[in-house]
C-alpha positions in Angstrom: 50.8 2.9 -8.3 48.2 0.4 -6.9 46.4 3.0 -4.8 44.7 4.9 -7.7 43.6 1.7 -9.3 42.1 0.4 -6.1 40.4 3.7 -5.5 38.9 3.5 -9.1 37.6 0.0 -8.4 36.1 1.2 -5.1 34.4 4.2 -6.7 32.9 2.0 -9.4 31.6 -0.5 -6.9 30.2 2.2 -4.7 28.7 3.9 -7.7 26.7 0.7 -8.4 25.5 0.5 -4.9 24.5 4.2 -4.8 22.6 3.8 -8.1 20.5 1.1 -6.4 20.1 3.1 -3.3 18.8 6.1 -5.3 15.7 4.1 -6.2 14.7 3.6 -2.5 11.0 4.0 -3.4 11.4 1.5 -6.3 10.1 3.8 -9.0 11.5 1.4 -11.5 9.2 -1.4 -10.5 6.2 -0.2 -12.6 8.0 2.2 -14.9 7.6 0.2 -18.1 4.0 -0.8 -17.3 3.1 2.8 -16.6 4.6 4.0 -19.8 2.7 1.4 -21.8 -0.6 2.1 -20.1 -3.1 4.0 -22.2 -5.2 6.8 -20.7 -8.6 5.7 -19.4 -11.1 5.2 -22.2 -14.2 7.4 -22.2 -16.5 6.3 -19.4 -13.8 4.1 -17.8 -13.7 4.4 -14.0 -10.1 3.3 -13.5 -9.1 2.2 -9.9 -5.5 2.0 -8.8 -4.7 -0.2 -5.8 -1.5 1.0 -4.1 0.3 -0.5 -1.1 2.7 -3.1 0.0 2.8 -6.9 -0.4 -0.8 -7.3 0.8 -1.8 -5.3 -2.3 0.8 -6.9 -4.6 -0.2 -10.4 -3.5 -3.8 -9.8 -4.3 -3.2 -10.2 -8.0 -1.1 -13.3 -7.4 -3.3 -15.2 -5.0 -6.7 -14.2 -6.4 -6.2 -12.8 -9.9 -9.8 -13.3 -11.0 -10.7 -10.3 -8.8 -8.9 -8.0 -11.3 -9.9 -9.7 -14.5 -12.3 -7.7 -16.7 -12.3 -4.7 -14.4 -10.5 -1.3 -14.7 -8.4 -2.2 -11.7 -4.6 -1.6 -11.7 -2.4 -3.1 -9.0 0.6 -1.0 -7.9 1.5 -2.8 -4.7 5.2 -3.4 -3.9 6.2 -6.0 -1.2 7.9 -4.7 1.9 7.2 -1.0 1.4 6.4 1.6 4.0 4.3 4.7 3.7 7.2 7.1 2.9 8.2 4.9 0.0 4.7 4.7 -1.3 4.3 8.5 -0.9 7.4 9.1 -3.0 6.0 7.0 -5.9 2.4 8.2 -5.5 2.5 10.6 -8.4 4.2 8.1 -10.8 2.1 5.1 -9.8 -1.3 6.7 -9.1 -1.8 10.3 -10.2 -0.1 10.0 -13.6 -2.4 6.9 -14.4 -5.4 9.2 -14.1 -7.7 6.9 -12.1 -11.1 7.8 -10.8 -10.4 6.1 -7.5 -7.3 5.1 -5.5 -7.4 2.4 -2.9 -4.7 3.0 -0.3 -3.7 0.1 2.0 -0.5 0.7 3.9 1.1 1.2 7.3 1.7 -2.3 8.7 5.3 -2.3 7.5 6.0 1.0 9.1 4.9 -0.6 12.4 7.2 -3.5 11.7 10.0 -1.0 11.2 10.9 -2.1 7.6 12.6 1.2 6.8 13.5 2.2 10.3 11.6 3.4 13.4 8.3 5.1 12.7 5.7 6.7 15.0 2.0 6.4 14.4 1.9 10.1 13.7 4.5 9.7 10.9 2.3 7.0 9.3 -0.8 9.1 9.6 1.0 12.1 8.0 2.1 10.0 5.1 -1.3 8.5 4.5 -3.0 11.9 4.7 -0.5 13.3 2.3 -1.3 10.5 -0.2 -5.0 11.1 0.2 -4.7 14.9 -0.2 -2.5 14.5 -3.3 -5.2 12.3 -4.8 -8.1 14.5 -3.8 -6.4 17.6 -5.2 -6.0 15.8 -8.5 -9.7 14.9 -8.7 -9.2 11.3 -7.6 -11.6 9.8 -5.1 -10.0 8.3 -2.1 -10.6 4.9 -0.4 -8.4 4.8 2.7 -8.3 1.3 4.0 -7.9 0.0 7.5 -4.6 -1.8 8.3 -5.1 -5.6 8.7 -4.8 -7.1 12.1 -1.4 -8.6 13.1 -0.6 -10.4 16.4 3.2 -10.7 15.6 5.4 -10.1 12.6 7.3 -13.4 11.7 10.3 -11.5 10.3 10.5 -9.2 13.4 8.8 -10.9 16.4 8.2 -9.2 19.7 7.0 -5.8 18.5 3.5 -6.2 20.0 1.7 -4.5 17.2 -1.8 -5.2 18.3 -2.6 -1.9 20.1 -0.6 0.2 17.6 -2.6 -1.2 14.7 -5.9 -0.6 16.6 -4.9 3.0 17.4 -3.7 3.7 13.8 -7.0 2.4 12.4 -9.0 4.6 14.7 -7.0 7.6 13.5 -7.4 6.6 9.8 -11.1 6.2 10.3 -11.5 9.5 12.0 -9.4 11.3 9.4 -11.3 9.6 6.5 -14.7 10.6 8.0 -13.5 14.2 8.5 -12.5 14.5 4.8 -15.3 12.6 3.2 -13.1 9.7 2.2 -14.3 6.1 2.3 -12.9 3.7 4.9 -13.3 0.0 4.2 -12.9 -1.8 7.6 -11.1 -5.0 6.8 -9.8 -5.2 10.3 -13.1 -5.8 12.0 -14.0 -8.5 9.5 -10.7 -10.4 9.8 -9.5 -10.1 13.4 -9.6 -13.0 15.8 -10.0 -12.9 19.6 -6.3 -11.9 20.0 -6.8 -9.1 17.5 -4.6 -10.9 15.0 -5.6 -12.3 11.6 -7.9 -15.2 11.8 -5.9 -18.4 11.1 -8.2 -19.4 8.2 -7.6 -16.1 6.4 -3.8 -16.1 6.4 -0.7 -18.2 5.6 1.7 -16.3 8.0 -0.3 -14.2 10.3 0.2 -11.0 8.3 -0.7 -11.7 4.6 -4.1 -12.8 3.5 -4.6 -16.1 1.7 -7.2 -16.5 -1.0 -10.0 -16.8 1.7 -8.7 -13.6 3.2 -8.9 -11.7 0.0 -12.4 -13.0 -0.6 -13.4 -11.3 2.7 -11.7 -8.0 1.6 -13.1 -7.9 -1.9 -16.8 -7.1 -1.3 -15.7 -4.5 1.3 -13.4 -2.7 -1.1 -15.9 -2.9 -4.0 -18.6 -1.4 -1.8 -16.1 1.3 -0.9 -15.3 2.0 -4.6 -19.0 2.3 -5.4 -19.5 4.8 -2.6 -16.4 6.8 -3.6 -17.6 7.0 -7.2 -21.0 8.1 -6.0 -19.5 10.7 -3.8 -21.0 9.2 -0.7 
């Protein structure tokens, strides 16, 4: 008589786990905010920033950059490009921006959601860019920031992978007429990691790091809106 009861408890517990697992891309993260967000007002040039913790942390460490501007932050910490691609329609296209700023790929190299080749990352980034473009959204496809080592997964030697990925992103962006802000060159030290004064952990920018990125991305947004 105990077995059916134990099986019931087990199925309920596993059901809870599977419900969480079903939101692998974390579509719930911005669901309420997206539903409350009004369409762009006439003349508004909305810009959505999408990515991982580097994007999410931008609003936390330097919130003044977003104040008084039609900028919407849709970064989620820890995410890889396949997760961002799954939520791209909900967190970008449906918000009807004029421009999307895509900054992603470093967590793929770190293996956050399992092994990933550079080709897989490139495919996901190009899919995002093509989805945006086909919906009339201008694309800003950012370089990945330099990293010498990931503190949560040391020993992966990401330096050359990041350099190779950035070269591929730049080449792809130029071939499609997308804008490529090169944070990497402005922020790399002699080891091709993040300059110590621009980061608190070797991966994520501090306030000084974001201040380096901001004029670069704003220039990119202006170029994208101008169609240049």
